PyMOL Python script that loads the backbone (N, CA, C, O; Angstrom):
from pymol import cmd

cmd.read_pdbstr("""\
ATOM      1  N   SER A   1       0.738  -0.846   0.104  1.00  0.00           N
ATOM      2  CA  SER A   1      -0.289   0.497   0.254  1.00  0.00           C
ATOM      3  C   SER A   1       1.213   0.779  -0.070  1.00  0.00           C
ATOM      4  O   SER A   1       2.333   0.309  -0.277  1.00  0.00           O
ATOM      5  N   PHE A   2       0.053   2.406   0.085  1.00  0.00           N
ATOM      6  CA  PHE A   2       0.864   3.231  -0.227  1.00  0.00           C
ATOM      7  C   PHE A   2       1.393   3.842   1.091  1.00  0.00           C
ATOM      8  O   PHE A   2       2.595   3.701   1.312  1.00  0.00           O
ATOM      9  N   TYR A   3       0.995   4.188   1.561  1.00  0.00           N
ATOM     10  CA  TYR A   3       1.327   3.711   3.457  1.00  0.00           C
ATOM     11  C   TYR A   3       2.039   3.770   3.679  1.00  0.00           C
ATOM     12  O   TYR A   3       2.835   4.628   4.060  1.00  0.00           O
ATOM     13  N   LEU A   4       1.974   2.615   3.466  1.00  0.00           N
ATOM     14  CA  LEU A   4       3.802   1.456   3.844  1.00  0.00           C
ATOM     15  C   LEU A   4       4.269   1.887   3.189  1.00  0.00           C
ATOM     16  O   LEU A   4       4.921   2.473   4.053  1.00  0.00           O
ATOM     17  N   PHE A   5       4.679   2.269   2.284  1.00  0.00           N
ATOM     18  CA  PHE A   5       5.644   2.623   1.398  1.00  0.00           C
ATOM     19  C   PHE A   5       6.413   4.218   1.380  1.00  0.00           C
ATOM     20  O   PHE A   5       7.538   4.470   0.949  1.00  0.00           O
ATOM     21  N   VAL A   6       5.607   4.998   1.875  1.00  0.00           N
ATOM     22  CA  VAL A   6       5.654   5.963   2.187  1.00  0.00           C
ATOM     23  C   VAL A   6       6.353   6.071   4.291  1.00  0.00           C
ATOM     24  O   VAL A   6       6.750   7.045   4.931  1.00  0.00           O
ATOM     25  N   GLU A   7       6.218   4.802   4.636  1.00  0.00           N
ATOM     26  CA  GLU A   7       6.219   4.133   5.794  1.00  0.00           C
ATOM     27  C   GLU A   7       7.620   4.214   6.139  1.00  0.00           C
ATOM     28  O   GLU A   7       8.150   4.908   7.006  1.00  0.00           O
ATOM     29  N   VAL A   8       8.240   3.234   5.166  1.00  0.00           N
ATOM     30  CA  VAL A   8       9.346   2.323   4.910  1.00  0.00           C
ATOM     31  C   VAL A   8      10.608   3.718   4.562  1.00  0.00           C
ATOM     32  O   VAL A   8      11.648   3.998   5.158  1.00  0.00           O
ATOM     33  N   ALA A   9       9.833   4.467   3.148  1.00  0.00           N
ATOM     34  CA  ALA A   9      10.277   5.197   2.884  1.00  0.00           C
ATOM     35  C   ALA A   9      10.966   6.384   3.648  1.00  0.00           C
ATOM     36  O   ALA A   9      12.152   6.712   3.645  1.00  0.00           O
ATOM     37  N   ALA A  10       9.804   6.984   4.358  1.00  0.00           N
ATOM     38  CA  ALA A  10      10.304   7.959   6.279  1.00  0.00           C
ATOM     39  C   ALA A  10      11.622   8.096   6.778  1.00  0.00           C
ATOM     40  O   ALA A  10      12.422   8.958   7.143  1.00  0.00           O
ATOM     41  N   GLN A  11      11.435   6.173   6.553  1.00  0.00           N
ATOM     42  CA  GLN A  11      12.970   5.582   8.014  1.00  0.00           C
ATOM     43  C   GLN A  11      13.688   5.423   6.714  1.00  0.00           C
ATOM     44  O   GLN A  11      14.199   4.408   7.188  1.00  0.00           O
ATOM     45  N   ARG A  12      14.011   5.460   5.962  1.00  0.00           N
ATOM     46  CA  ARG A  12      14.778   5.164   5.070  1.00  0.00           C
ATOM     47  C   ARG A  12      15.971   7.060   4.815  1.00  0.00           C
ATOM     48  O   ARG A  12      17.011   7.678   4.588  1.00  0.00           O
ATOM     49  N   CYS A  13      15.110   7.001   5.006  1.00  0.00           N
ATOM     50  CA  CYS A  13      15.104   8.518   4.460  1.00  0.00           C
ATOM     51  C   CYS A  13      15.947   9.786   6.004  1.00  0.00           C
ATOM     52  O   CYS A  13      16.608  10.825   6.021  1.00  0.00           O
ATOM     53  N   MET A  14      15.575   9.174   6.660  1.00  0.00           N
ATOM     54  CA  MET A  14      15.962   9.399   8.165  1.00  0.00           C
ATOM     55  C   MET A  14      17.464   8.041   9.145  1.00  0.00           C
ATOM     56  O   MET A  14      17.994   8.321  10.221  1.00  0.00           O
ATOM     57  N   GLN A  15      17.672   7.105   8.562  1.00  0.00           N
ATOM     58  CA  GLN A  15      18.997   6.599   8.150  1.00  0.00           C
ATOM     59  C   GLN A  15      19.971   7.369   7.385  1.00  0.00           C
ATOM     60  O   GLN A  15      21.150   7.582   7.669  1.00  0.00           O
ATOM     61  N   LEU A  16      19.184   7.821   6.195  1.00  0.00           N
ATOM     62  CA  LEU A  16      20.490   8.574   5.314  1.00  0.00           C
ATOM     63  C   LEU A  16      20.557   9.554   5.797  1.00  0.00           C
ATOM     64  O   LEU A  16      20.378  10.114   4.716  1.00  0.00           O
ATOM     65  N   MET A  17      20.667  10.448   6.538  1.00  0.00           N
ATOM     66  CA  MET A  17      20.143  12.235   6.873  1.00  0.00           C
ATOM     67  C   MET A  17      21.108  11.791   8.183  1.00  0.00           C
ATOM     68  O   MET A  17      21.646  12.800   8.638  1.00  0.00           O
ATOM     69  N   ARG A  18      21.473  10.592   8.905  1.00  0.00           N
ATOM     70  CA  ARG A  18      22.358   9.669   9.875  1.00  0.00           C
ATOM     71  C   ARG A  18      23.652   9.430   9.186  1.00  0.00           C
ATOM     72  O   ARG A  18      24.729   9.600   9.758  1.00  0.00           O
ATOM     73  N   GLY A  19      23.572   9.145   8.295  1.00  0.00           N
ATOM     74  CA  GLY A  19      24.996   8.835   7.423  1.00  0.00           C
ATOM     75  C   GLY A  19      25.238   7.342   7.043  1.00  0.00           C
ATOM     76  O   GLY A  19      26.353   6.843   7.196  1.00  0.00           O
ATOM     77  N   ALA A  20      24.128   6.594   6.519  1.00  0.00           N
ATOM     78  CA  ALA A  20      24.009   5.517   5.829  1.00  0.00           C
ATOM     79  C   ALA A  20      24.437   6.181   4.240  1.00  0.00           C
ATOM     80  O   ALA A  20      24.432   7.168   3.504  1.00  0.00           O
ATOM     81  N   LYS A  21      24.694   5.157   4.363  1.00  0.00           N
ATOM     82  CA  LYS A  21      25.257   4.712   2.401  1.00  0.00           C
ATOM     83  C   LYS A  21      24.288   4.508   1.990  1.00  0.00           C
ATOM     84  O   LYS A  21      23.507   3.624   2.343  1.00  0.00           O
ATOM     85  N   PRO A  22      24.089   5.717   0.714  1.00  0.00           N
ATOM     86  CA  PRO A  22      22.825   5.143  -0.395  1.00  0.00           C
ATOM     87  C   PRO A  22      22.948   3.532  -1.040  1.00  0.00           C
ATOM     88  O   PRO A  22      23.879   2.843  -0.623  1.00  0.00           O
ATOM     89  N   LYS A  23      22.193   3.069  -1.846  1.00  0.00           N
ATOM     90  CA  LYS A  23      22.384   1.698  -1.862  1.00  0.00           C
ATOM     91  C   LYS A  23      22.069   2.043  -3.654  1.00  0.00           C
ATOM     92  O   LYS A  23      22.086   0.987  -4.288  1.00  0.00           O
ATOM     93  N   LEU A  24      21.857   3.008  -4.341  1.00  0.00           N
ATOM     94  CA  LEU A  24      21.298   3.320  -4.632  1.00  0.00           C
ATOM     95  C   LEU A  24      22.632   4.319  -5.496  1.00  0.00           C
ATOM     96  O   LEU A  24      23.185   5.159  -4.785  1.00  0.00           O
ATOM     97  N   ASP A  25      23.133   4.198  -7.065  1.00  0.00           N
ATOM     98  CA  ASP A  25      23.428   5.630  -7.622  1.00  0.00           C
ATOM     99  C   ASP A  25      22.587   6.643  -7.679  1.00  0.00           C
ATOM    100  O   ASP A  25      23.178   7.136  -8.639  1.00  0.00           O
ATOM    101  N   VAL A  26      21.851   7.280  -7.521  1.00  0.00           N
ATOM    102  CA  VAL A  26      20.988   8.638  -8.083  1.00  0.00           C
ATOM    103  C   VAL A  26      22.426   9.556  -8.462  1.00  0.00           C
ATOM    104  O   VAL A  26      23.605   9.366  -8.163  1.00  0.00           O
ATOM    105  N   ARG A  27      21.694  10.705  -9.312  1.00  0.00           N
ATOM    106  CA  ARG A  27      22.023  11.667  -9.473  1.00  0.00           C
ATOM    107  C   ARG A  27      20.968  13.153  -7.775  1.00  0.00           C
ATOM    108  O   ARG A  27      21.311  14.260  -7.361  1.00  0.00           O
ATOM    109  N   ALA A  28      20.270  12.621  -7.570  1.00  0.00           N
ATOM    110  CA  ALA A  28      19.751  12.972  -6.889  1.00  0.00           C
ATOM    111  C   ALA A  28      20.539  14.126  -5.300  1.00  0.00           C
ATOM    112  O   ALA A  28      21.675  14.598  -5.249  1.00  0.00           O
ATOM    113  N   HIS A  29      19.994  14.187  -4.787  1.00  0.00           N
ATOM    114  CA  HIS A  29      21.104  15.131  -4.212  1.00  0.00           C
ATOM    115  C   HIS A  29      19.815  15.491  -2.993  1.00  0.00           C
ATOM    116  O   HIS A  29      20.031  16.594  -2.491  1.00  0.00           O
ATOM    117  N   LYS A  30      18.349  14.703  -2.335  1.00  0.00           N
ATOM    118  CA  LYS A  30      17.624  14.432  -1.185  1.00  0.00           C
ATOM    119  C   LYS A  30      17.223  13.963  -0.823  1.00  0.00           C
ATOM    120  O   LYS A  30      16.190  13.457  -1.262  1.00  0.00           O
ATOM    121  N   TYR A  31      17.576  13.811  -0.035  1.00  0.00           N
ATOM    122  CA  TYR A  31      17.523  12.378   1.028  1.00  0.00           C
ATOM    123  C   TYR A  31      16.369  11.414   0.397  1.00  0.00           C
ATOM    124  O   TYR A  31      16.477  10.269  -0.041  1.00  0.00           O
ATOM    125  N   SER A  32      15.251  12.248   0.496  1.00  0.00           N
ATOM    126  CA  SER A  32      14.053  11.855   0.153  1.00  0.00           C
ATOM    127  C   SER A  32      13.514  10.962  -0.879  1.00  0.00           C
ATOM    128  O   SER A  32      12.796   9.963  -0.845  1.00  0.00           O
ATOM    129  N   THR A  33      14.240  11.820  -2.057  1.00  0.00           N
ATOM    130  CA  THR A  33      14.620  11.170  -3.160  1.00  0.00           C
ATOM    131  C   THR A  33      15.108   9.439  -3.161  1.00  0.00           C
ATOM    132  O   THR A  33      14.777   8.468  -3.842  1.00  0.00           O
ATOM    133  N   ILE A  34      15.994   9.641  -2.097  1.00  0.00           N
ATOM    134  CA  ILE A  34      17.422   8.603  -2.344  1.00  0.00           C
ATOM    135  C   ILE A  34      15.948   7.867  -2.321  1.00  0.00           C
ATOM    136  O   ILE A  34      15.106   7.435  -3.108  1.00  0.00           O
ATOM    137  N   ALA A  35      16.169   7.995  -1.002  1.00  0.00           N
ATOM    138  CA  ALA A  35      15.116   6.772  -0.060  1.00  0.00           C
ATOM    139  C   ALA A  35      13.745   5.790  -0.733  1.00  0.00           C
ATOM    140  O   ALA A  35      13.469   4.613  -0.505  1.00  0.00           O
ATOM    141  N   CYS A  36      13.062   6.780  -1.618  1.00  0.00           N
ATOM    142  CA  CYS A  36      12.354   6.477  -2.720  1.00  0.00           C
ATOM    143  C   CYS A  36      12.476   5.517  -3.157  1.00  0.00           C
ATOM    144  O   CYS A  36      12.064   4.357  -3.138  1.00  0.00           O
ATOM    145  N   ALA A  37      13.381   6.399  -3.752  1.00  0.00           N
ATOM    146  CA  ALA A  37      14.087   5.614  -5.538  1.00  0.00           C
ATOM    147  C   ALA A  37      15.050   4.016  -4.503  1.00  0.00           C
ATOM    148  O   ALA A  37      15.105   2.935  -5.089  1.00  0.00           O
ATOM    149  N   GLU A  38      15.630   4.135  -3.172  1.00  0.00           N
ATOM    150  CA  GLU A  38      15.406   1.869  -3.732  1.00  0.00           C
ATOM    151  C   GLU A  38      14.935   2.192  -3.090  1.00  0.00           C
ATOM    152  O   GLU A  38      15.718   2.996  -2.583  1.00  0.00           O
ATOM    153  N   VAL A  39      13.294   2.273  -2.081  1.00  0.00           N
ATOM    154  CA  VAL A  39      11.827   1.745  -1.890  1.00  0.00           C
ATOM    155  C   VAL A  39      11.076   1.111  -3.030  1.00  0.00           C
ATOM    156  O   VAL A  39      10.214   0.232  -2.992  1.00  0.00           O
ATOM    157  N   ARG A  40      11.506   1.644  -3.874  1.00  0.00           N
ATOM    158  CA  ARG A  40      10.670   0.878  -5.640  1.00  0.00           C
ATOM    159  C   ARG A  40      11.581   0.141  -6.021  1.00  0.00           C
ATOM    160  O   ARG A  40      11.424  -0.883  -6.686  1.00  0.00           O
ATOM    161  N   GLU A  41      12.353   0.476  -5.735  1.00  0.00           N
ATOM    162  CA  GLU A  41      13.233  -0.935  -6.750  1.00  0.00           C
ATOM    163  C   GLU A  41      13.733  -1.887  -6.025  1.00  0.00           C
ATOM    164  O   GLU A  41      14.693  -2.558  -6.404  1.00  0.00           O
ATOM    165  N   ASP A  42      12.909  -2.114  -4.468  1.00  0.00           N
ATOM    166  CA  ASP A  42      13.325  -3.683  -3.509  1.00  0.00           C
ATOM    167  C   ASP A  42      14.137  -4.012  -2.328  1.00  0.00           C
ATOM    168  O   ASP A  42      14.253  -4.947  -1.536  1.00  0.00           O
ATOM    169  N   LEU A  43      14.786  -2.544  -2.596  1.00  0.00           N
ATOM    170  CA  LEU A  43      16.618  -3.115  -2.211  1.00  0.00           C
ATOM    171  C   LEU A  43      16.726  -1.913  -0.987  1.00  0.00           C
ATOM    172  O   LEU A  43      17.693  -1.218  -0.676  1.00  0.00           O
ATOM    173  N   ILE A  44      14.892  -1.966  -0.241  1.00  0.00           N
ATOM    174  CA  ILE A  44      15.138  -1.725   0.922  1.00  0.00           C
ATOM    175  C   ILE A  44      14.413  -3.158   1.518  1.00  0.00           C
ATOM    176  O   ILE A  44      13.294  -3.475   1.117  1.00  0.00           O
ATOM    177  N   PRO A  45      15.021  -3.842   2.330  1.00  0.00           N
ATOM    178  CA  PRO A  45      13.789  -4.845   2.558  1.00  0.00           C
ATOM    179  C   PRO A  45      12.825  -4.498   4.457  1.00  0.00           C
ATOM    180  O   PRO A  45      13.277  -4.100   5.531  1.00  0.00           O
ATOM    181  N   TRP A  46      11.661  -4.837   4.089  1.00  0.00           N
ATOM    182  CA  TRP A  46      10.994  -4.746   4.867  1.00  0.00           C
ATOM    183  C   TRP A  46       9.440  -6.018   5.005  1.00  0.00           C
ATOM    184  O   TRP A  46       9.106  -6.875   4.187  1.00  0.00           O
ATOM    185  N   GLU A  47       8.793  -5.664   6.350  1.00  0.00           N
ATOM    186  CA  GLU A  47       7.993  -6.703   6.209  1.00  0.00           C
ATOM    187  C   GLU A  47       6.766  -6.224   7.221  1.00  0.00           C
ATOM    188  O   GLU A  47       6.891  -5.461   8.180  1.00  0.00           O
ATOM    189  N   THR A  48       5.882  -6.691   6.887  1.00  0.00           N
ATOM    190  CA  THR A  48       4.502  -6.413   7.321  1.00  0.00           C
ATOM    191  C   THR A  48       4.194  -6.859   7.778  1.00  0.00           C
ATOM    192  O   THR A  48       3.675  -7.895   7.363  1.00  0.00           O
ATOM    193  N   VAL A  49       4.203  -6.301  10.027  1.00  0.00           N
ATOM    194  CA  VAL A  49       3.394  -7.246  10.721  1.00  0.00           C
ATOM    195  C   VAL A  49       2.235  -7.573  11.146  1.00  0.00           C
ATOM    196  O   VAL A  49       1.416  -6.662  11.022  1.00  0.00           O
ATOM    197  N   THR A  50       1.760  -8.720  11.697  1.00  0.00           N
ATOM    198  CA  THR A  50       0.518  -8.505  12.329  1.00  0.00           C
ATOM    199  C   THR A  50      -0.045  -7.981  13.568  1.00  0.00           C
ATOM    200  O   THR A  50       0.923  -7.630  14.243  1.00  0.00           O
ATOM    201  N   ASP A  51      -1.337  -7.708  14.329  1.00  0.00           N
ATOM    202  CA  ASP A  51      -1.231  -7.508  15.055  1.00  0.00           C
ATOM    203  C   ASP A  51      -0.391  -8.927  16.639  1.00  0.00           C
ATOM    204  O   ASP A  51       0.544  -8.795  17.429  1.00  0.00           O
ATOM    205  N   GLU A  52      -1.541 -10.263  16.334  1.00  0.00           N
ATOM    206  CA  GLU A  52      -1.262 -10.717  16.841  1.00  0.00           C
ATOM    207  C   GLU A  52       0.633 -11.710  17.230  1.00  0.00           C
ATOM    208  O   GLU A  52       0.979 -12.517  18.093  1.00  0.00           O
ATOM    209  N   GLN A  53       1.327 -11.069  16.101  1.00  0.00           N
ATOM    210  CA  GLN A  53       2.995 -11.556  15.696  1.00  0.00           C
ATOM    211  C   GLN A  53       2.919 -10.075  16.856  1.00  0.00           C
ATOM    212  O   GLN A  53       2.704 -10.643  17.927  1.00  0.00           O
ATOM    213  N   ILE A  54       2.958  -9.113  17.054  1.00  0.00           N
ATOM    214  CA  ILE A  54       3.417  -8.147  18.062  1.00  0.00           C
ATOM    215  C   ILE A  54       3.048  -8.605  19.809  1.00  0.00           C
ATOM    216  O   ILE A  54       3.644  -8.505  20.882  1.00  0.00           O
ATOM    217  N   THR A  55       1.482  -9.242  19.256  1.00  0.00           N
ATOM    218  CA  THR A  55       1.253  -9.169  20.888  1.00  0.00           C
ATOM    219  C   THR A  55       2.490 -10.629  21.746  1.00  0.00           C
ATOM    220  O   THR A  55       2.813 -10.764  22.926  1.00  0.00           O
ATOM    221  N   VAL A  56       2.834 -11.392  20.617  1.00  0.00           N
ATOM    222  CA  VAL A  56       3.527 -11.846  21.478  1.00  0.00           C
ATOM    223  C   VAL A  56       5.158 -11.739  20.522  1.00  0.00           C
ATOM    224  O   VAL A  56       5.333 -12.313  19.447  1.00  0.00           O
ATOM    225  N   GLU A  57       5.777 -11.229  20.939  1.00  0.00           N
ATOM    226  CA  GLU A  57       7.423 -10.977  20.035  1.00  0.00           C
ATOM    227  C   GLU A  57       7.215  -9.945  21.828  1.00  0.00           C
ATOM    228  O   GLU A  57       8.232  -9.673  22.465  1.00  0.00           O
ATOM    229  N   LEU A  58       5.515  -9.439  22.463  1.00  0.00           N
ATOM    230  CA  LEU A  58       5.657  -8.544  23.932  1.00  0.00           C
ATOM    231  C   LEU A  58       5.793  -9.338  24.775  1.00  0.00           C
ATOM    232  O   LEU A  58       6.700  -9.216  25.598  1.00  0.00           O
ATOM    233  N   ALA A  59       4.639 -10.713  24.808  1.00  0.00           N
ATOM    234  CA  ALA A  59       4.744 -11.019  25.810  1.00  0.00           C
ATOM    235  C   ALA A  59       6.277 -12.526  26.113  1.00  0.00           C
ATOM    236  O   ALA A  59       6.587 -13.270  27.043  1.00  0.00           O
ATOM    237  N   GLU A  60       6.940 -12.181  24.273  1.00  0.00           N
ATOM    238  CA  GLU A  60       8.112 -13.393  25.044  1.00  0.00           C
ATOM    239  C   GLU A  60       9.184 -12.683  25.369  1.00  0.00           C
ATOM    240  O   GLU A  60      10.245 -13.090  25.843  1.00  0.00           O
ATOM    241  N   LYS A  61       8.764 -11.270  25.010  1.00  0.00           N
ATOM    242  CA  LYS A  61      10.080 -10.147  26.604  1.00  0.00           C
ATOM    243  C   LYS A  61       9.634  -9.920  26.883  1.00  0.00           C
ATOM    244  O   LYS A  61      10.171  -8.817  26.784  1.00  0.00           O
ATOM    245  N   GLN A  62       8.893  -9.740  27.313  1.00  0.00           N
ATOM    246  CA  GLN A  62       7.838  -9.249  28.819  1.00  0.00           C
ATOM    247  C   GLN A  62       8.347 -10.636  30.130  1.00  0.00           C
ATOM    248  O   GLN A  62       8.433 -10.759  31.352  1.00  0.00           O
ATOM    249  N   ALA A  63       8.526 -11.288  29.118  1.00  0.00           N
ATOM    250  CA  ALA A  63       9.009 -13.171  30.281  1.00  0.00           C
ATOM    251  C   ALA A  63       9.863 -12.910  30.600  1.00  0.00           C
ATOM    252  O   ALA A  63      10.109 -12.630  31.773  1.00  0.00           O
ATOM    253  N   ALA A  64      11.148 -12.891  29.095  1.00  0.00           N
ATOM    254  CA  ALA A  64      12.829 -12.539  29.236  1.00  0.00           C
ATOM    255  C   ALA A  64      13.046 -11.509  30.107  1.00  0.00           C
ATOM    256  O   ALA A  64      14.186 -11.142  30.395  1.00  0.00           O
ATOM    257  N   ILE A  65      11.974 -10.966  30.590  1.00  0.00           N
ATOM    258  CA  ILE A  65      12.907  -9.770  31.395  1.00  0.00           C
ATOM    259  C   ILE A  65      12.382 -10.052  32.979  1.00  0.00           C
ATOM    260  O   ILE A  65      13.076  -9.836  33.972  1.00  0.00           O
ATOM    261  N   GLU A  66      11.270 -10.481  32.989  1.00  0.00           N
ATOM    262  CA  GLU A  66      11.432 -10.844  35.097  1.00  0.00           C
ATOM    263  C   GLU A  66      11.769 -12.438  35.135  1.00  0.00           C
ATOM    264  O   GLU A  66      11.876 -13.060  36.193  1.00  0.00           O
ATOM    265  N   GLU A  67      11.933 -13.053  33.764  1.00  0.00           N
ATOM    266  CA  GLU A  67      12.883 -14.112  34.144  1.00  0.00           C
ATOM    267  C   GLU A  67      13.781 -13.989  35.042  1.00  0.00           C
ATOM    268  O   GLU A  67      14.066 -14.498  36.126  1.00  0.00           O
ATOM    269  N   GLU A  68      14.566 -12.376  33.631  1.00  0.00           N
ATOM    270  CA  GLU A  68      15.901 -12.164  33.972  1.00  0.00           C
ATOM    271  C   GLU A  68      15.886 -11.005  35.482  1.00  0.00           C
ATOM    272  O   GLU A  68      16.924 -10.679  36.057  1.00  0.00           O
ATOM    273  N   LEU A  69      14.702 -10.601  35.838  1.00  0.00           N
ATOM    274  CA  LEU A  69      14.617 -10.180  37.211  1.00  0.00           C
ATOM    275  C   LEU A  69      15.057 -10.964  38.314  1.00  0.00           C
ATOM    276  O   LEU A  69      15.936 -10.736  39.145  1.00  0.00           O
ATOM    277  N   GLN A  70      14.130 -12.127  38.143  1.00  0.00           N
ATOM    278  CA  GLN A  70      13.959 -13.727  39.122  1.00  0.00           C
ATOM    279  C   GLN A  70      15.409 -13.489  39.226  1.00  0.00           C
ATOM    280  O   GLN A  70      15.539 -13.359  40.443  1.00  0.00           O
ATOM    281  N   ASP A  71      16.333 -13.380  38.818  1.00  0.00           N
ATOM    282  CA  ASP A  71      17.634 -14.228  38.620  1.00  0.00           C
ATOM    283  C   ASP A  71      18.249 -12.304  39.225  1.00  0.00           C
ATOM    284  O   ASP A  71      17.902 -11.915  40.340  1.00  0.00           O
ATOM    285  N   ASP A  72      18.638 -11.895  38.812  1.00  0.00           N
ATOM    286  CA  ASP A  72      18.899 -10.761  39.513  1.00  0.00           C
ATOM    287  C   ASP A  72      18.824 -10.415  41.126  1.00  0.00           C
ATOM    288  O   ASP A  72      19.576 -10.041  42.026  1.00  0.00           O
ATOM    289  N   LEU A  73      17.140 -10.853  40.878  1.00  0.00           N
ATOM    290  CA  LEU A  73      17.426 -10.125  43.284  1.00  0.00           C
ATOM    291  C   LEU A  73      17.553 -10.826  43.817  1.00  0.00           C
ATOM    292  O   LEU A  73      17.276 -11.939  43.369  1.00  0.00           O
ATOM    293  N   PRO A  74      17.874 -10.740  44.661  1.00  0.00           N
ATOM    294  CA  PRO A  74      18.686 -12.169  45.548  1.00  0.00           C
ATOM    295  C   PRO A  74      17.654 -12.017  46.399  1.00  0.00           C
ATOM    296  O   PRO A  74      16.831 -11.127  46.613  1.00  0.00           O
ATOM    297  N   GLN A  75      18.012 -13.691  47.083  1.00  0.00           N
ATOM    298  CA  GLN A  75      15.984 -14.192  47.389  1.00  0.00           C
ATOM    299  C   GLN A  75      16.837 -13.761  49.220  1.00  0.00           C
ATOM    300  O   GLN A  75      17.981 -13.965  49.628  1.00  0.00           O
ATOM    301  N   ALA A  76      15.583 -13.103  49.909  1.00  0.00           N
ATOM    302  CA  ALA A  76      15.829 -12.839  50.774  1.00  0.00           C
ATOM    303  C   ALA A  76      14.499 -13.666  51.661  1.00  0.00           C
ATOM    304  O   ALA A  76      13.391 -13.757  51.134  1.00  0.00           O
ATOM    305  N   GLU A  77      14.807 -14.300  53.203  1.00  0.00           N
ATOM    306  CA  GLU A  77      14.542 -15.646  54.265  1.00  0.00           C
ATOM    307  C   GLU A  77      13.251 -14.100  55.216  1.00  0.00           C
ATOM    308  O   GLU A  77      13.479 -13.207  56.033  1.00  0.00           O
ATOM    309  N   ILE A  78      11.580 -14.733  54.223  1.00  0.00           N
ATOM    310  CA  ILE A  78      11.765 -13.408  55.478  1.00  0.00           C
ATOM    311  C   ILE A  78       9.758 -14.175  55.794  1.00  0.00           C
ATOM    312  O   ILE A  78       8.757 -14.461  55.136  1.00  0.00           O
ATOM    313  N   THR A  79      10.377 -14.163  57.609  1.00  0.00           N
ATOM    314  CA  THR A  79       9.907 -14.678  58.940  1.00  0.00           C
ATOM    315  C   THR A  79       8.368 -13.346  59.457  1.00  0.00           C
ATOM    316  O   THR A  79       8.315 -12.184  59.862  1.00  0.00           O
ATOM    317  N   PRO A  80       7.524 -14.279  59.165  1.00  0.00           N
ATOM    318  CA  PRO A  80       6.310 -14.218  60.202  1.00  0.00           C
ATOM    319  C   PRO A  80       6.357 -12.984  61.629  1.00  0.00           C
ATOM    320  O   PRO A  80       6.726 -13.459  62.703  1.00  0.00           O
ATOM    321  N   ALA A  81       6.004 -11.524  61.603  1.00  0.00           N
ATOM    322  CA  ALA A  81       5.400 -10.772  62.552  1.00  0.00           C
ATOM    323  C   ALA A  81       5.233 -11.517  63.364  1.00  0.00           C
ATOM    324  O   ALA A  81       4.860 -12.643  63.035  1.00  0.00           O
ATOM    325  N   ALA A  82       5.439 -11.198  64.763  1.00  0.00           N
ATOM    326  CA  ALA A  82       4.386 -11.446  65.642  1.00  0.00           C
ATOM    327  C   ALA A  82       2.582 -10.833  65.185  1.00  0.00           C
ATOM    328  O   ALA A  82       2.366  -9.931  64.375  1.00  0.00           O
ATOM    329  N   LYS A  83       1.784 -11.405  65.754  1.00  0.00           N
ATOM    330  CA  LYS A  83       0.427 -10.213  65.660  1.00  0.00           C
ATOM    331  C   LYS A  83       0.116 -10.092  66.968  1.00  0.00           C
ATOM    332  O   LYS A  83       0.101 -10.834  67.950  1.00  0.00           O
ATOM    333  N   LYS A  84      -0.199  -8.641  66.656  1.00  0.00           N
ATOM    334  CA  LYS A  84       0.652  -7.020  67.791  1.00  0.00           C
ATOM    335  C   LYS A  84      -1.071  -7.540  69.039  1.00  0.00           C
ATOM    336  O   LYS A  84      -2.040  -7.612  68.284  1.00  0.00           O
ATOM    337  N   GLU A  85      -1.501  -7.850  70.546  1.00  0.00           N
ATOM    338  CA  GLU A  85      -2.476  -8.009  70.287  1.00  0.00           C
ATOM    339  C   GLU A  85      -3.530  -6.140  70.539  1.00  0.00           C
ATOM    340  O   GLU A  85      -2.903  -5.178  70.981  1.00  0.00           O
ATOM    341  N   LYS A  86      -4.904  -6.016  70.209  1.00  0.00           N
ATOM    342  CA  LYS A  86      -5.444  -4.990  70.492  1.00  0.00           C
ATOM    343  C   LYS A  86      -5.899  -4.769  72.053  1.00  0.00           C
ATOM    344  O   LYS A  86      -6.149  -5.726  72.785  1.00  0.00           O
ATOM    345  N   LYS A  87      -5.990  -3.234  72.537  1.00  0.00           N
ATOM    346  CA  LYS A  87      -6.033  -2.784  73.244  1.00  0.00           C
ATOM    347  C   LYS A  87      -7.703  -2.415  73.281  1.00  0.00           C
ATOM    348  O   LYS A  87      -8.292  -2.166  72.230  1.00  0.00           O
ATOM    349  N   GLU A  88      -8.119  -2.410  74.063  1.00  0.00           N
ATOM    350  CA  GLU A  88      -9.841  -2.444  74.548  1.00  0.00           C
ATOM    351  C   GLU A  88      -9.790  -1.123  75.240  1.00  0.00           C
ATOM    352  O   GLU A  88     -10.799  -0.669  75.778  1.00  0.00           O
TER     353      GLU A  88
END
""", "prot")
cmd.dss("prot")
cmd.show_as("cartoon", "prot")
cmd.util.cbc("prot")
cmd.orient("prot")
């Protein structure tokens, strides 16, 4: 779709502005023109991702973070405190 084309070209344009080397020899001097040409020529790999794929990836990352946090935290023994008696 045109929206995806523009999104990929915009991201590539940002890469070019940050110093990435063009993958296509064009006479253009504008980063946006170079980026559009590269996307049009299929020189920039990209893929669409479904909501389900995003959900699965986020769940995997969260599980990995939680596991890492559990490994890093020292385990302390906790003894229950004595119950206080209520004054009447």
